[in-house]
C-alpha positions, 0 to 999 in steps of 0.5 A: 722408059721403064718397060716390063718384058713377059717373055718365056724364051730366055734367049729372046728375053735377054736380047730385048732386055739388052736391046732396051738398055742400049736404047736408053731404057730399063727393062724388067723381065718375067719368065712366065705369065703369073710372075708377070701379072704380079710385077705388073700389078705391083710396079709402075711401068710405062709400057709392057711387052707381053708374049702371047704363049706363056707358061703358068698363065697365057699372055691374054689372060694377063692382059685381061686380068690387069685390065679388069683391076684398072691397069691401063699401062700400055701393052704390045702383044708379041706372037707368032700367031699372025692371022687377022683373027689372032690380032683381033682377039689380042687387042679385044683382050686389052692389048694396044698393039700387036707385033708378029714374030719374027720382028726387027727390034727397031720396029718393036722399039718404035712401036713401044715409043709410040704407045709411051707417047700416047700415054704421056699425052694423057698424063699431060692433062692439066685437069682430072676429074673423078665423079664430082672430085676435080684437081687442076694442076695449073691452079693447084686447086681441088674441088668436090661438088664445087666446094673447094678443098685446101691440101698440103703439097704432099696431099696434093701430090698424093691426090694427083697420083691416085686421080691419074690412076683412078680405078686402078689399085695403087700399091704402097710401093707405087706411092713410095716411089712416085710420091715420096721418091723412096726406093725402099720401105722406111717401115713407117706409117707415113703413107697410112697417115697421109691417106687418112688425112687426105681422105678425111679432106675429100670425103668429110660432109659428102654422101659418098666415099671416093677413096677406098682401101683394097685390103692387102693390096693398096688404095683405089680412087673411084667414084660410085 
């Protein structure tokens, strides 16, 4: 798993980073809410562990902000506030689970693994639909309003990734790492070219656009 830990207590953050590594996972650490929000918004994490009380931007604000941008990454909230009302507030802000401090790492790890399994199960879907656009992973087919659309392999992977993250801003970095398998920016317009070709194929002849450019951020696939 690739985990984002947003925790301002340096000792606690170092402990989690080391413990996750020993469990076979990769953890990135942000020491304040604003940095954590930026990393979460630009990255592609399997699970986030977010402390509730953070400098610069509190944890609930970080989560709510990400959810408003379409980010569906599972979130485990950590907090010293353990009353029922505190937990309800955290879950309503967009958290998926809530763990009160102090905690045992074994329990935290188990909860993170459960959140990841749930998300993976959703990703195991074989058919994705956004509005009248449908992609079938098994038959490797794409249709919009029942009209079949022929895509090249890279275009299909690009569309599949965009549909898996429908309603969410998808950045260049996310596409480079997950569609092209690049962990660096080759400084070419390869993404722009493929997005333009894909847009032409899934929008030409249809009334409503479905693949949108979010200026300065990336792309978003959404209907309406």
